[in-house]
C-alpha positions as CSV (number, residue, x, y, z in Angstrom):
1,X,44.1,127.8,-16.4
2,X,45.5,130.4,-18.6
3,X,43.9,133.8,-18.9
4,X,42.6,133.0,-22.3
5,X,40.9,129.9,-21.1
6,X,39.4,131.8,-18.1
7,X,38.0,134.4,-20.5
8,X,36.5,131.7,-22.7
9,X,34.9,130.0,-19.7
10,X,33.3,133.3,-18.6
11,X,31.8,133.8,-22.1
12,X,29.9,130.5,-21.9
13,X,26.2,131.3,-21.6
14,X,24.6,127.9,-22.1
15,X,24.7,125.3,-19.4
16,X,25.3,121.7,-20.7
17,X,24.2,119.2,-18.1
18,X,25.7,116.2,-19.7
19,X,29.1,118.0,-20.0
20,X,28.8,119.0,-16.3
21,X,28.1,115.3,-15.3
22,X,31.0,114.0,-17.4
23,X,33.4,116.6,-15.9
24,X,32.2,115.8,-12.4
25,X,32.9,112.1,-12.9
26,X,36.4,112.9,-14.2
27,X,37.2,115.0,-11.2
28,X,35.8,112.4,-8.8
29,X,38.0,109.8,-10.4
30,X,41.0,111.9,-9.4
31,X,40.2,111.9,-5.7
32,X,42.3,109.7,-3.5
33,X,39.8,108.1,-1.2
34,X,40.9,107.0,2.3
35,X,40.9,103.3,3.2
36,X,38.4,102.0,5.7
37,X,41.0,101.6,8.4
38,X,42.3,105.2,7.8
39,X,38.8,106.6,7.9
40,X,37.9,104.8,11.2
41,X,41.2,105.8,12.9
42,X,41.0,109.4,11.9
43,X,37.3,109.7,12.8
44,X,38.1,108.2,16.2
45,X,41.0,110.7,16.7
46,X,38.6,113.6,15.9
47,X,35.9,112.3,18.2
48,X,38.5,111.9,21.1
49,X,39.9,115.4,20.5
50,X,36.4,116.9,20.6
51,X,35.6,115.0,23.9
52,X,39.0,116.2,25.4
53,X,38.5,119.8,24.4
54,X,34.9,119.8,25.6
55,X,36.0,118.3,29.0
56,X,38.7,121.0,29.4
57,X,36.3,123.8,28.6
58,X,33.7,122.3,31.1
59,X,36.4,122.1,33.8
60,X,37.7,125.6,33.2
61,X,34.1,127.0,33.2
62,X,33.3,125.2,36.5
63,X,36.5,126.7,38.0
64,X,35.5,130.2,37.0
65,X,32.0,129.6,38.3
66,X,33.5,128.5,41.6
67,X,35.9,131.4,41.7
68,X,33.1,133.9,40.9
69,X,31.0,132.4,43.7
70,X,33.8,132.9,46.2
71,X,34.4,136.5,45.1
72,X,30.8,137.6,44.8
């Protein structure tokens, strides 16, 4: 937005609910939604990475607990 438009937007005092809903619908129409297959594959990748990182943190933690037990 240009500076002039920003200044005009900040001067608006009245909230128009119907205008807000229409603008929201326009913006949501611009969104590129993922396909079902893409959604499932990326969700599976995220879940697998979380499990992998949690397992690594668990193993490192157990290693340090074992090492602390040997030292102390």
